[in-house]
N, C-alpha and C positions, 0 to 999 in steps of 0.2 A: 581096868577102868581108865588108866592114863591113855591107853590107845584110843578110846573114844574121844578124849579131849584133844589128842594129837590130830585127829581127823576133823574136829570141830574148829580148832584155832584158825586154820587157813580161811575159814568162812568169815572171820571177823575183818572189818575194813582195815584195821591197823596191821593185820598180818596177810593182806591180800598178796598173792604171789608166793607165799611161803609154801614149802612142801610139807608133807606129813613128817618127813625126817627132820626138817627144820623146826617144826613144832615140837617134836620129841626132844630136841636139844634144849629148847626153852623150858619144857616141862622138867627135864632132868636137872636143870640148874636151880630149880626151886622145889617147893613142896605143895602138893594139892591138899587143901583142907576143906572139909565140909562144915557148914554152919547152919544151925536151925534158925527159924524165924525169931527175931528179937535179939539174937546174939550181937554183941558189940565187937566189931573187928578192929576199929581204930578209935582212939579216944583223944579228943581235943587236948592239946597241951602236952601229950606224951612225946617222948623222944621218937624221932623217925628212924627206925632201924630196919624197916622192910617196906616193900612195895607189893601191891595186890593187883592181879589181873582177874577180873570177874569172868568165870567160865560158864556158870549157870546161875539162874535166879536173879533177883533184883536187890540192890542195896540202897539205903537212904543215907545221904550225906546231910548232917544236921549240926546245929549249934544250939546251946541253951543260953538265953540272954534274959536277964531280969525276970526269971520265972517263966519265960516263954520258950517253947520248943519250936525252933524254926527249921523246917526242912529246906535245904538249899537246892538240892537236886537229887535225882535218882541215877544210880549207875546200873548198867545192864551188861550182859555178856559182851566181852571185847573191850570194855573200859578198864583203864589203868587208874589206880588210886594211890596217892601217897608219894608219887614220884618227885614232885617238886620239893616237898619237905626233905626227902632223902638227898636229893641233888644239892639243895641249898644248905643242908645241915641245920634246919630249924625245926622247932616242935610242930606237931600236927596242928593245922588251923581249923579242923572240924573233926567231928566224930562220924563213924560209919557203922550202921546197923543193918543186919540182914532183914529185909522186908518179908522174905519168904525163905524157904530152904535154898541155900546157895552153896556153890563150890567156887573156890578161888585158888589161884596159883599164887603162892607167897614166895617172893624172892627176898633174900636178905639184902641189906644195903650193898654189901660187898659183891654178891652175885649179880645184882642189878647193874652196878657200875662195870663189872667185867663184861656183861652182855653188851652194854653200850660201847665199850672200847673195842670189842671184838667184831661188832657188826655195825659199820657206819650207816648202812641203810636203815637198820632198826633204830639207831640213834636218831637219825633224821626224822623218821616217822613219829617217834615218841616226843621229840622236842617240838615238832610241828603241832601235834595234838595238844601238848601242854601249853604252848603259846596261844593256840586257838582258844583254849579254855580261859586263859588269862584275859585275852582281848574281850571275850564274851562277858566276863565278870566286870571288866572295866566299863563296858558299854552299859551294863545293867546298873552299875553304881552311878554313872553319869546320869542315866535316866531317872534314877531315884532322887538324886540331888536336884535335878531340874523340876521334877514333880513336887518336891518339898518346897522349893523356892516359889513355884507357882501357887501352891496352896497358901503359903505364908503371905504372898502378895494379895491373893483373894481375900484372906482373912483381914489383912490390914486395910484393904479398900472397903470392905463391908463394915468395919468398925468406925469409919469416918463419917 
């Protein structure tokens, strides 16, 4: 089964240019796990001791706030999850659940750090993707603040 994943991984944008042998090395440094729909793979607040690469299926990234279940985004094959928490040594900032049957490659924190140290090109790709995600979140937050301020101004003006 891992051979199928070794052939699949170079088709992911993050691993463009990787050979099947390169993908095998990535697979050999972690563990492929299968999850059924509804299974929670990461839990908000938990220690960050592993990173996930989505191989198949779709995952939802979510938080629960004030009784509300808020889906932040969906992850699909080729997406990496949990890397920032591992690299920063901070607890998980969100939970992740399998939306449907999914396979992930799980790297321990130590294995993930070793991969990054041994392969500068992979490190650059992963950091670029992580920073892109952070910038998108920042833009979204700024847009939300602006929208909230505009709504508050409209409400204030209507009350006059």
